[in-house]
C-alpha positions as CSV (number, residue, x, y, z in Angstrom):
1,X,15.3,37.7,-15.6
2,X,18.2,35.6,-14.5
3,X,19.2,33.9,-17.8
4,X,19.4,30.7,-15.9
5,X,17.3,27.8,-17.0
6,X,16.6,24.6,-15.1
7,X,17.2,21.3,-16.8
8,X,13.7,19.9,-17.4
9,X,14.9,16.5,-18.4
10,X,17.1,16.2,-15.3
11,X,14.3,17.2,-13.0
12,X,11.9,14.7,-14.7
13,X,14.6,12.0,-14.5
14,X,14.9,12.6,-10.7
15,X,11.2,12.4,-10.3
16,X,11.0,9.1,-12.1
17,X,14.1,7.7,-10.4
18,X,12.8,8.4,-6.9
19,X,9.4,7.1,-7.9
20,X,10.9,3.6,-8.0
21,X,11.7,3.9,-4.2
22,X,8.4,2.5,-2.8
23,X,6.9,2.3,-6.3
24,X,3.7,0.3,-6.7
25,X,2.5,-1.8,-9.7
26,X,-0.2,0.7,-10.5
27,X,2.3,3.5,-10.9
28,X,2.0,5.1,-7.5
29,X,4.3,5.3,-4.5
30,X,3.8,3.8,-1.0
31,X,6.6,5.5,1.0
32,X,5.4,5.9,4.5
33,X,7.2,8.1,7.0
34,X,10.3,6.4,8.6
35,X,9.8,3.2,6.7
36,X,12.7,1.4,4.9
37,X,11.5,3.2,1.7
38,X,11.7,6.5,3.4
39,X,15.2,5.7,4.6
40,X,16.2,4.8,1.0
41,X,14.9,8.0,-0.5
42,X,16.6,10.0,2.3
43,X,19.8,8.3,1.5
44,X,19.3,9.2,-2.2
45,X,18.8,12.8,-1.3
46,X,21.8,12.8,1.0
47,X,24.0,11.5,-1.8
48,X,22.7,14.2,-4.2
49,X,23.4,16.9,-1.7
50,X,26.9,15.5,-1.1
51,X,27.6,15.6,-4.8
52,X,26.8,19.4,-4.8
53,X,29.0,20.0,-1.8
54,X,26.1,21.1,0.4
55,X,26.3,21.2,4.1
56,X,23.7,18.8,5.5
57,X,22.1,19.0,8.9
58,X,19.6,16.5,10.2
59,X,17.7,17.5,13.4
60,X,16.4,15.2,16.1
61,X,13.1,14.5,14.4
62,X,14.6,13.7,11.0
63,X,14.1,17.0,9.2
64,X,16.8,17.4,6.6
65,X,18.4,20.8,5.9
66,X,21.0,21.1,3.1
67,X,22.7,24.5,2.8
68,X,24.6,26.1,-0.1
69,X,26.7,29.0,1.0
70,X,26.1,32.6,-0.2
71,X,28.5,35.4,-0.7
72,X,27.4,37.1,2.5
73,X,27.3,35.6,6.0
74,X,25.1,38.3,7.5
75,X,22.0,37.2,5.5
76,X,19.8,34.3,6.6
77,X,19.2,31.4,4.3
78,X,16.4,31.2,1.8
79,X,14.7,27.8,2.1
80,X,13.0,25.7,-0.6
81,X,11.5,22.3,0.0
82,X,8.6,20.1,0.9
83,X,8.4,16.4,1.8
84,X,9.3,13.0,0.4
85,X,6.9,10.8,2.4
86,X,3.7,9.7,0.7
87,X,0.3,8.3,1.4
88,X,-0.1,4.4,1.3
89,X,-1.6,4.9,-2.2
90,X,0.3,8.1,-3.1
91,X,1.5,9.5,-6.4
92,X,4.8,10.7,-7.8
93,X,4.4,14.4,-7.3
94,X,2.7,15.4,-4.0
95,X,5.5,16.8,-1.8
96,X,8.2,15.2,-3.9
97,X,8.1,17.8,-6.6
98,X,8.9,20.5,-4.0
99,X,12.0,18.8,-2.8
100,X,13.3,17.8,-6.2
101,X,12.6,21.1,-7.8
102,X,14.6,22.8,-5.0
103,X,17.4,20.3,-5.7
104,X,17.2,21.2,-9.4
105,X,17.5,24.9,-8.6
106,X,20.7,24.2,-6.7
107,X,22.0,22.0,-9.5
108,X,21.3,24.8,-12.0
109,X,23.1,27.4,-9.9
110,X,26.1,25.0,-9.4
111,X,26.4,24.2,-13.1
112,X,26.4,27.9,-13.9
113,X,28.8,28.8,-11.2
114,X,26.2,31.3,-9.9
115,X,26.4,32.2,-6.2
116,X,23.5,34.0,-4.4
117,X,24.2,36.6,-1.8
118,X,22.2,34.8,0.9
119,X,22.7,31.1,1.5
120,X,20.1,28.8,0.0
121,X,18.7,25.8,1.9
122,X,16.9,22.7,0.7
123,X,14.5,21.2,3.2
124,X,12.9,17.7,3.5
125,X,10.3,17.8,6.3
126,X,9.5,14.6,8.2
127,X,5.9,13.1,8.3
128,X,4.0,15.7,6.3
129,X,1.4,13.3,5.3
130,X,0.5,11.9,8.7
131,X,-0.6,8.7,7.0
132,X,1.5,6.6,9.4
133,X,1.9,8.9,12.4
134,X,-0.7,11.4,13.3
135,X,-0.9,14.4,13.2
136,X,0.2,15.5,9.7
137,X,3.0,18.0,9.3
138,X,4.6,16.7,12.5
139,X,8.3,17.4,11.6
140,X,7.6,21.0,10.6
141,X,5.3,21.4,13.6
142,X,8.0,20.3,16.0
143,X,10.5,22.6,14.3
144,X,8.0,25.5,14.7
145,X,7.4,24.7,18.4
146,X,3.8,23.7,17.9
147,X,4.6,20.2,19.3
148,X,7.4,19.0,21.5
149,X,10.0,16.4,20.5
150,X,8.6,14.2,23.3
151,X,5.1,14.4,21.8
152,X,6.5,13.4,18.4
153,X,8.5,10.5,19.7
154,X,5.4,9.1,21.4
155,X,3.2,9.1,18.3
156,X,2.3,5.5,17.3
157,X,1.2,3.9,14.0
158,X,-1.7,1.4,13.8
159,X,0.7,-1.5,14.7
160,X,2.0,0.2,17.8
161,X,5.4,1.2,16.5
162,X,6.4,4.7,17.8
163,X,7.7,7.6,15.8
164,X,10.8,7.8,18.0
165,X,11.7,4.1,17.7
166,X,11.1,4.1,13.9
167,X,13.3,7.3,13.5
168,X,16.1,5.6,15.4
169,X,15.7,2.4,13.5
170,X,16.2,4.0,10.1
171,X,19.2,6.0,11.4
172,X,17.8,9.5,10.8
173,X,17.6,11.0,14.3
174,X,20.1,13.9,13.9
175,X,22.0,15.7,16.6
176,X,20.6,19.2,15.9
177,X,17.9,20.2,18.4
178,X,14.5,20.6,16.7
179,X,14.0,24.2,15.9
180,X,17.7,25.1,16.1
181,X,18.2,25.2,12.3
182,X,17.1,28.7,11.2
183,X,16.4,30.3,7.8
184,X,15.0,33.7,6.7
185,X,12.2,32.7,4.3
186,X,10.6,29.6,2.8
187,X,9.3,28.9,-0.7
188,X,7.3,25.6,-1.2
189,X,6.5,24.4,-4.7
190,X,3.6,21.9,-4.8
191,X,1.0,20.4,-7.1
192,X,-2.3,22.2,-6.7
193,X,-4.3,19.2,-5.5
194,X,-7.3,20.9,-7.1
195,X,-8.7,21.4,-10.5
196,X,-8.6,25.2,-11.0
197,X,-5.3,25.7,-12.8
198,X,-5.9,22.9,-15.2
199,X,-9.5,24.0,-15.9
200,X,-8.4,27.6,-16.6
201,X,-5.2,26.7,-18.6
202,X,-2.9,28.5,-16.2
203,X,0.6,27.2,-15.4
204,X,1.4,28.9,-12.1
205,X,-0.7,29.4,-9.0
206,X,0.4,32.2,-6.7
207,X,-0.7,31.0,-3.3
208,X,-2.0,33.7,-0.9
209,X,-2.5,31.5,2.1
210,X,-4.0,28.3,3.5
211,X,-7.6,28.2,4.5
212,X,-8.7,27.6,8.1
213,X,-10.2,24.2,9.0
214,X,-12.6,23.0,11.6
215,X,-13.6,19.4,12.2
216,X,-16.6,18.2,14.2
217,X,-18.0,14.9,15.4
218,X,-21.8,14.6,15.1
219,X,-23.9,11.8,16.6
220,X,-27.6,11.6,15.9
221,X,-29.6,9.0,18.1
222,X,-33.1,7.7,17.4
223,X,-34.6,4.3,17.8
224,X,-33.5,1.1,15.9
225,X,-36.7,-0.7,14.9
226,X,-38.0,-3.2,12.4
227,X,-38.5,-1.7,8.9
228,X,-41.6,-3.8,8.1
229,X,-43.6,-3.3,11.3
230,X,-42.8,0.3,12.2
231,X,-45.2,2.9,10.7
232,X,-43.5,5.8,8.9
233,X,-45.1,8.4,11.2
234,X,-43.8,6.6,14.3
235,X,-40.1,6.3,13.3
236,X,-37.1,8.0,14.8
237,X,-34.8,7.4,11.8
238,X,-31.3,8.7,12.6
239,X,-30.2,8.4,9.0
240,X,-33.1,10.5,7.8
241,X,-31.9,13.3,10.2
242,X,-28.3,12.9,8.9
243,X,-29.5,13.1,5.3
244,X,-30.9,16.6,6.2
245,X,-27.6,17.6,7.7
246,X,-25.7,16.4,4.7
247,X,-27.8,18.4,2.4
248,X,-27.6,21.4,4.7
249,X,-23.8,21.3,4.9
250,X,-23.6,21.5,1.1
251,X,-26.0,24.4,1.1
252,X,-24.2,26.3,3.8
253,X,-20.8,25.9,2.1
254,X,-22.2,27.1,-1.3
255,X,-23.7,30.2,0.4
256,X,-20.2,31.4,1.4
257,X,-17.7,32.4,-1.3
258,X,-14.5,30.3,-1.2
259,X,-16.0,28.0,1.4
260,X,-16.1,24.2,1.4
261,X,-18.0,21.8,3.6
262,X,-18.0,18.1,3.6
263,X,-19.2,15.0,5.5
264,X,-16.7,12.4,4.5
265,X,-17.3,9.8,7.2
266,X,-20.5,8.0,8.3
267,X,-21.0,5.2,10.8
268,X,-24.5,3.8,10.7
269,X,-25.8,1.5,13.5
270,X,-27.0,-1.2,13.4
271,X,-26.4,-1.0,9.6
272,X,-28.7,-3.9,8.8
273,X,-31.0,-4.0,5.7
274,X,-34.2,-4.5,7.7
275,X,-33.5,-2.3,10.7
276,X,-34.2,1.5,10.8
277,X,-30.9,3.2,11.7
278,X,-31.0,4.0,15.4
279,X,-27.7,5.9,15.5
280,X,-25.5,7.6,12.9
281,X,-22.1,9.2,13.5
282,X,-20.4,11.6,11.1
283,X,-17.5,14.0,10.8
284,X,-18.1,17.5,9.4
285,X,-15.2,19.3,7.7
286,X,-15.6,23.1,7.2
287,X,-12.9,25.2,5.5
288,X,-12.5,28.9,4.6
289,X,-9.7,31.5,4.4
290,X,-11.4,33.6,7.1
291,X,-12.0,32.8,10.7
292,X,-15.0,35.2,10.8
293,X,-16.7,33.3,8.0
294,X,-15.9,30.0,9.7
295,X,-17.6,31.3,12.8
296,X,-20.7,32.1,10.8
297,X,-20.6,28.7,9.1
298,X,-20.2,26.9,12.4
299,X,-23.2,28.8,13.9
300,X,-25.3,27.9,10.9
301,X,-24.3,24.2,11.1
302,X,-25.2,24.2,14.8
303,X,-28.7,25.5,14.0
304,X,-29.0,23.0,11.1
305,X,-28.2,20.1,13.4
306,X,-30.6,21.2,16.1
307,X,-33.5,21.6,13.5
308,X,-32.7,18.3,11.8
309,X,-32.8,16.4,15.1
310,X,-36.0,18.1,16.2
311,X,-37.7,17.4,12.9
312,X,-37.2,13.6,13.2
313,X,-37.3,13.4,17.0
314,X,-33.6,12.6,17.6
315,X,-31.1,13.3,20.3
316,X,-27.7,14.7,19.2
317,X,-24.2,15.3,20.3
318,X,-22.1,17.9,18.4
319,X,-18.4,18.3,19.3
320,X,-15.6,20.3,17.8
321,X,-12.5,18.0,17.5
322,X,-10.0,20.2,15.6
323,X,-9.5,23.8,14.8
324,X,-6.8,25.2,12.5
325,X,-6.5,29.0,11.9
326,X,-6.1,30.4,8.4
327,X,-2.6,31.2,7.2
328,X,-1.8,34.4,5.3
329,X,1.4,34.2,3.3
330,X,4.1,36.9,3.3
331,X,3.5,39.8,0.7
332,X,7.2,40.1,-0.1
333,X,7.5,36.4,-0.8
334,X,4.3,36.5,-2.9
335,X,5.8,39.5,-4.8
336,X,8.9,37.5,-5.6
337,X,6.8,34.6,-7.0
338,X,4.9,37.1,-9.2
339,X,8.2,38.5,-10.4
340,X,9.6,35.0,-11.0
341,X,6.6,34.0,-13.0
342,X,6.8,37.1,-15.1
343,X,10.5,36.5,-15.7
344,X,9.9,33.0,-16.7
345,X,7.0,34.0,-19.1
346,X,4.1,32.3,-17.4
347,X,0.7,33.5,-16.6
348,X,-0.6,33.2,-13.0
349,X,-3.7,32.8,-11.0
350,X,-4.1,33.7,-7.3
351,X,-5.1,30.7,-5.2
352,X,-5.8,29.8,-1.6
353,X,-4.6,26.3,-0.6
354,X,-7.4,24.0,0.5
355,X,-5.0,21.4,1.9
356,X,-2.5,21.7,4.7
357,X,1.2,22.0,4.0
358,X,4.5,22.3,6.0
359,X,4.5,26.0,4.7
360,X,1.7,26.6,7.3
361,X,4.0,25.9,10.2
362,X,7.0,27.7,8.5
363,X,4.8,30.8,8.0
364,X,4.4,31.1,11.8
365,X,8.1,31.7,12.1
366,X,9.5,33.2,8.9
367,X,8.2,34.9,5.7
368,X,6.7,32.1,3.6
369,X,4.7,31.3,0.5
370,X,3.9,28.5,-2.0
371,X,3.8,28.0,-5.7
372,X,1.3,25.7,-7.3
373,X,1.4,23.9,-10.6
374,X,-1.5,22.0,-12.2
375,X,-2.3,18.3,-11.6
376,X,-4.6,16.3,-13.9
377,X,-8.2,16.5,-12.7
378,X,-7.1,18.0,-9.4
379,X,-6.3,14.4,-8.3
380,X,-3.8,13.7,-5.5
381,X,-3.2,11.1,-2.8
382,X,-3.8,8.6,-5.6
383,X,-1.5,6.5,-7.9
384,X,-3.1,8.2,-10.9
385,X,-1.8,11.6,-9.7
386,X,-0.3,13.3,-12.8
387,X,1.6,16.5,-13.6
388,X,3.2,16.9,-17.0
389,X,7.0,17.3,-17.4
390,X,6.5,20.8,-18.8
391,X,4.4,21.8,-15.8
392,X,7.0,20.5,-13.4
393,X,9.7,22.4,-15.2
394,X,7.6,25.6,-15.2
395,X,7.2,25.3,-11.4
396,X,10.9,24.7,-10.9
397,X,11.8,27.7,-13.2
398,X,9.5,30.0,-11.3
399,X,10.9,28.7,-8.0
400,X,14.4,29.6,-9.2
401,X,13.4,33.0,-10.4
402,X,11.4,33.8,-7.2
403,X,14.3,32.8,-5.0
404,X,16.8,34.9,-6.9
405,X,14.4,37.8,-6.8
406,X,13.9,37.5,-3.1
407,X,17.7,37.2,-2.6
408,X,18.2,40.5,-4.5
409,X,15.4,42.2,-2.4
410,X,16.8,41.0,0.9
411,X,20.4,42.0,0.0
412,X,19.3,45.5,-1.1
413,X,17.2,45.9,2.0
414,X,20.1,45.1,4.2
415,X,22.3,47.5,2.3
416,X,19.8,50.3,2.8
417,X,19.6,49.6,6.5
418,X,23.4,49.6,6.8
419,X,23.6,52.9,4.9
């Protein structure tokens, strides 16, 4: 145990202060990527980093990296952070907690005069949410080499404004080449965005990885006809076929442990009260921590779609539109989180993240893991998103202890190699 304690009131004060930047009347935050509100919260973070004497680097896609020196220059930095952008109807904690808790860790160390052996780094990733510019996690994706800077600059929002032009407008295109800022490990604190920790009364989620995700477009085509004059046995009702698919998706997901399956979008044509639906479009979302299980689920869904179409006499088009592989987090980073939670006196529960995070891209390059804290009802991307002050403080304390534990592990490992 480090005998260092984060200042819970100071952390909560920072969360409430930054919530005013883009704050909405219903208590949420609308702080879209590269908006004026994003610039203001970035300016706030820059000022706080300057006050701590941190060295701030901004790369060419706006990712912010603030570094606190360690006692040794041969060790790579240990990074903490997340994102400050929100959904149009976002809450106060999604992403923001990870950045401000990292800041609080650095404030705590500064106040105590404690210096780690490795440098520590605070990161604010650009465009994690993807609510203005698609895809999500764009800044970390460019940093990791998944996307090019040119690809990022060319992304446009619904009004036609480009990512590149917006970045230039708010003054946050840095000089550092994307991907040139390096660090040796990444810890991301985040609200769970799910109900498990709250339901089980557990303070800390030890995140093992991020589940894989596959998205599909499905179109079922029948015949639009009058509801009053078309006999039931002569109908080709596309919505009836889709209803069978919807029920089947739910059944398939429940048959595989830790799987989820959802149809969250439907487009019914002609969508008139006295016309049998002639065509229905849907998106299918399948998620699981294992690619092998996802393969089986996908095969089962393909059979389901074919049988549902045949049963009603429909044509169908089934197309995969997105595929993201599962992410397995680093065992050493996970061990440090466990040690940090034990040192802080909190019980833990292993979890797999159902949502995507910047940590997924970081994990492709460096040892990475995440720490989850509860959120009321599992609700996020909503103004009612709520995490209690004590839960925020617990997450920040575990983050502090985990980083210090990893710092000790890394320094000792280097000494053994040198010997």
